[in-house]
Each structure stands twice: as C-alpha cells, then as structure tokens.
C-alpha positions as CSV (number, residue, x, y, z in Angstrom):
1,M,100.7,155.0,166.2
2,R,99.7,158.6,166.0
3,L,96.5,160.0,167.5
4,L,95.4,163.6,166.7
5,V,92.5,165.1,168.7
6,Y,91.1,168.4,167.7
7,N,88.0,170.5,168.6
8,I,87.6,172.2,165.3
9,R,84.6,174.5,166.2
10,Y,82.7,173.4,163.1
11,A,85.4,175.1,161.0
12,T,83.8,178.5,161.8
13,G,87.2,180.1,162.5
14,T,88.3,182.5,165.1
15,G,89.0,186.2,165.6
16,P,86.8,189.4,165.9
17,A,84.8,188.6,162.8
18,F,83.4,185.5,164.5
19,H,81.3,187.8,166.7
20,L,79.9,190.0,163.9
21,P,77.3,191.2,163.4
22,L,76.1,189.7,166.7
23,P,78.0,187.9,169.5
24,G,78.5,184.3,168.5
25,A,77.2,184.9,165.0
26,G,80.1,182.9,163.6
27,Y,78.5,179.7,164.7
28,L,76.0,180.1,162.0
29,R,78.4,180.2,159.1
30,S,81.3,177.9,158.2
31,N,84.4,179.0,156.4
32,R,85.6,176.8,153.5
33,Q,89.1,178.2,153.8
34,V,89.2,177.3,157.5
35,L,88.0,173.7,156.7
36,D,90.7,173.5,153.9
37,G,93.3,174.7,156.4
38,I,92.3,172.2,159.0
39,T,92.3,169.4,156.5
40,Q,95.8,170.2,155.2
41,F,97.1,170.6,158.7
42,I,95.8,167.2,159.7
43,K,97.1,165.6,156.6
44,S,100.5,167.0,157.2
45,Q,100.7,165.3,160.6
46,D,100.0,161.9,159.0
47,P,97.9,160.6,161.9
48,D,96.6,157.0,162.1
49,V,93.5,158.0,164.1
50,V,91.8,161.5,164.3
51,G,89.3,162.4,166.9
52,L,87.3,165.5,165.9
53,V,85.1,167.4,168.4
54,E,82.5,169.9,167.2
55,V,82.2,168.7,163.6
56,D,79.3,169.6,161.3
57,T,78.0,166.5,159.6
58,G,76.1,168.3,156.8
59,S,73.9,171.3,157.7
60,I,73.0,174.5,155.8
61,R,75.8,176.1,157.7
62,T,78.4,174.2,155.6
63,G,76.3,174.0,152.4
64,M,75.4,170.4,153.3
65,V,79.1,169.4,153.4
66,N,79.8,166.7,155.9
67,Q,83.1,167.9,157.5
68,A,84.0,164.4,158.8
69,E,83.7,162.8,155.4
70,F,85.4,165.7,153.7
71,I,88.5,165.5,155.8
72,A,88.5,161.7,155.8
73,A,88.4,161.7,152.0
74,H,91.5,163.8,151.8
75,L,93.3,161.5,154.3
76,G,92.2,158.3,152.7
77,H,90.6,157.4,156.0
78,Y,87.4,155.7,157.2
79,S,85.0,158.0,159.1
80,T,82.4,157.4,161.8
81,Y,80.4,160.1,163.4
82,Q,77.2,160.8,165.3
83,C,75.1,163.7,166.7
84,K,76.4,164.5,170.1
85,Y,73.0,165.1,171.8
86,G,71.4,161.7,171.6
87,A,68.2,160.6,169.6
88,E,65.8,161.6,172.4
89,S,67.2,165.1,172.9
90,I,65.2,168.0,171.5
91,N,68.5,169.2,170.0
92,S,68.4,166.3,167.6
93,M,65.4,168.0,165.9
94,V,66.8,171.5,165.6
95,P,68.2,172.6,162.2
96,I,72.0,173.0,162.2
97,V,72.2,171.8,165.8
98,R,71.1,168.3,164.9
99,K,74.1,168.0,162.6
100,Q,76.6,168.9,165.3
101,G,78.6,165.9,166.3
102,N,81.9,164.3,167.0
103,A,83.8,162.0,164.7
104,F,86.6,159.5,164.4
105,L,88.7,159.2,161.2
106,A,90.9,156.1,161.0
107,A,92.6,153.8,158.6
108,P,90.5,150.8,157.4
109,R,92.1,148.4,159.8
110,V,89.8,149.6,162.6
111,H,87.6,146.8,164.0
112,G,84.5,148.9,164.6
113,E,82.8,151.5,166.6
114,R,80.2,151.7,169.4
115,F,78.1,154.7,170.5
116,H,77.4,155.3,174.2
117,Y,75.6,158.1,175.9
118,F,75.9,159.9,179.2
119,D,72.8,160.1,181.5
120,T,73.3,163.8,182.2
121,G,74.3,166.9,180.3
122,I,73.4,168.3,176.9
123,K,76.4,166.8,175.0
124,R,76.0,163.1,175.8
125,L,77.9,161.2,173.0
126,I,80.8,158.9,173.7
127,I,82.3,157.2,170.6
128,E,84.3,154.0,171.3
129,L,86.7,153.0,168.5
130,E,88.2,149.6,168.7
131,L,91.7,149.1,167.3
132,E,93.5,145.8,167.0
133,E,95.3,146.2,170.3
134,A,93.6,149.1,172.1
135,V,90.4,151.0,172.4
136,I,89.8,154.8,172.2
137,F,86.9,156.8,173.7
138,L,86.2,160.2,172.3
139,V,84.2,162.7,174.4
140,H,83.0,166.3,174.8
141,L,82.1,166.8,178.4
142,S,79.5,169.2,179.8
143,L,80.0,172.8,180.5
144,K,78.4,172.3,184.0
145,Y,80.7,171.0,186.7
146,R,78.0,168.8,188.3
147,H,77.2,167.1,185.0
148,R,80.9,166.6,184.2
149,Q,81.4,164.7,187.5
150,S,78.5,162.4,186.6
151,Q,79.9,161.9,183.1
152,L,83.3,161.0,184.5
153,R,81.7,158.2,186.5
154,T,80.3,156.7,183.3
155,L,83.7,157.0,181.6
156,H,85.3,155.2,184.6
157,E,82.9,152.3,184.2
158,L,83.6,152.0,180.5
159,V,87.4,152.1,181.0
160,K,87.3,149.5,183.7
161,R,85.1,147.2,181.5
162,S,87.5,147.4,178.6
163,R,89.5,144.2,177.9
164,K,92.2,146.2,176.0
165,P,94.4,149.1,177.0
166,A,92.3,152.3,176.7
167,I,92.7,155.9,175.7
168,V,90.1,158.6,176.7
169,A,90.5,161.7,174.7
170,G,88.6,164.9,173.8
171,D,87.4,168.2,175.2
172,F,86.8,167.8,178.9
173,N,85.8,171.5,179.6
174,T,87.8,171.4,182.8
175,F,87.5,175.2,183.5
176,W,88.2,174.5,187.2
177,G,91.6,173.0,186.4
178,D,93.0,169.5,185.9
179,H,92.3,168.7,189.6
180,E,88.7,168.0,188.4
181,I,89.8,164.8,186.8
182,Y,92.4,163.7,189.4
183,L,90.2,161.3,191.2
184,F,88.8,160.0,187.9
185,M,92.3,159.3,186.6
186,Q,93.3,157.6,189.9
187,A,90.3,155.4,190.0
188,S,90.5,154.4,186.3
189,G,94.3,154.0,186.3
190,L,94.8,156.7,183.7
191,K,97.7,159.0,183.1
192,S,97.9,162.1,181.0
193,A,100.0,162.2,177.8
194,N,100.4,165.9,178.5
195,T,102.9,165.6,181.3
196,Q,103.8,169.3,181.2
197,G,100.2,170.5,181.5
198,L,100.4,172.5,178.2
199,P,97.3,174.6,177.8
200,S,95.1,174.2,174.7
201,Y,92.5,177.0,175.1
202,P,92.0,179.7,173.8
203,S,94.2,179.2,170.8
204,R,95.1,182.9,170.5
205,N,96.6,182.9,174.0
206,P,96.4,179.4,175.6
207,R,95.8,179.5,179.4
208,R,93.6,176.5,180.1
209,E,94.1,172.8,179.7
210,L,90.6,171.8,178.5
211,D,91.6,169.0,176.0
212,F,93.1,165.7,177.2
213,I,94.6,162.5,176.0
214,L,94.5,160.0,178.9
215,Y,95.8,156.4,178.7
216,T,95.8,153.2,180.8
217,Q,98.6,150.8,181.6
218,G,99.8,148.9,178.6
219,I,100.2,152.0,176.5
220,E,103.5,153.7,176.2
221,V,103.5,157.4,175.0
222,T,106.5,158.1,172.8
223,G,105.7,161.7,171.9
224,F,103.2,164.5,172.7
225,Q,102.7,168.0,171.3
226,V,100.2,170.9,171.1
227,P,100.8,172.6,167.8
228,G,100.1,176.3,167.7
229,V,97.6,176.4,164.8
230,R,94.7,178.7,165.1
231,Y,92.0,177.4,162.9
232,S,89.8,176.9,165.9
233,D,89.4,178.4,169.4
234,H,91.1,175.2,170.6
235,L,94.6,173.9,169.8
236,P,95.0,170.3,168.6
237,L,96.7,167.5,170.6
238,I,99.0,165.0,168.9
239,C,100.1,161.8,170.8
240,D,102.4,159.1,169.5
241,F,102.1,155.8,171.3
242,E,102.7,152.1,171.3
243,V,100.8,149.3,172.8
244,R,103.0,146.9,174.8
245,R,102.9,143.4,173.4
246,A,102.3,141.9,176.8
247,A,99.3,144.1,177.4
248,A,97.9,143.3,174.0
249,S,98.3,139.6,174.5
250,V,96.5,139.7,177.8
251,A,93.6,141.6,176.3
252,A,93.3,139.1,173.5
C-alpha cells in the first residue's frame, strides 16, 4: 500500500510572488496551475491513500473550489475533510479561514473516518481513517512548542487505544528538531519511516524535518521517499508499506 502525505499550502504556490504586494499576501489567492500541478503529481504516484494538510475546502480564495474533492475526482478516490480549527473556535466563523482544513483521499474500500480534536492549540483537528488492516491518523500540530507537547500526549492515547497497527502522519512543526517527538515515539511504540532524517522544509532548500510518517509494530515499511517537487513550501512524503498478517489477525 502507498501513502502520500503532503502539506499543499492551499495550492497558493511558492516563490517571491507569494509575498507581493504584502508579506504573506499569497495566502489570499490560490493558483489553479499550482492545484493542477499538485493533482497531476499525486496522480502520477498512484497512491492508495493521500493525506493532505492545508487544503482549502471551498472559499472565495479558490473560487469556491473544494481542493480535496477536486484532487479526489481526478484520482477516482473518496474524500473526507474537516475544518482544522474545531466547531467552537472563532476561526470557524472567519471567511476563508473557516474553509482551511485537512483531508484524506482514499479508495472506496476505506471503512470510515472519525474526527478528534486536541484540547490545546489553534489547529486542533485529528482525522482518523480506518483501513481494513490498519488505522491512519492525520495531524497538523501547533506552532507553539508547549501546545505541541500537549497534543503529542493526546496522540499517544489514541495510538495506544487503537486495536489495529497505526500510522501517525502529517506536519508536526518540529522546529526544535526530531528530538521533540523522541519520547512520544518511544512511549507509543512508533518508528519513523524516514530513517535517514531527510528534510522536507522549505521545499526550495530543505533544512528541517517537519513532516513525518510514523508507524507502530505490525507495519513493515518497504519504501520511502521525499520527492523534490516545489508546488508548496513543504515537500511531500511517500511511504510504501505492508501490514503483517499476524498483526492484522490479532487486531481483528
């Protein structure tokens, strides 16, 4: 099975033009050419499951185009998405911002999805996607170190409660390095698919490992890569894996 995880930055693109006429102005306008490029890239990788971080689900920025549904339609996949801020957050009432979310795109054999929320941080969404033999959690952790540590505790509890082998993936915002998640990984029995510590940010000159695909016992990683595509400020992660039959049988 192939999992592709990508922070697409709402398909707003990269480069000097992103900060014109004002710093960060690019967040207010989407680029259809960028969205088409992301879609074609993802399609070319033939993934079974796609985890998208920073996806616009249909605001005026994209001309009301739901980027998750747009990409899913070109893949022939099912899509599930949600606002990343939570129903009680003031951000869920702000134009454009309320359409900022995360999404899973997957083949129709997916059992179902559940939405969980962190108690701290602005970005609180956790999407749990259940496959036949495994479960995948998609996250976008806080920019604040203190909040990230609290969020990791919540993730630990979710992983330990899972009856199936688990994968935790997404943008962890670990600006202090991967040592931030060392204790979390040890406590949760997780390993990183990125054994070489390949950086994923910024895409123009990667120096930091912000994006992760972590997995528990029962999952065997058969391939991992960080393609050098620059449609976003992050690089995508691609992980090929198998679920060991013994682990799947125990979970059942």
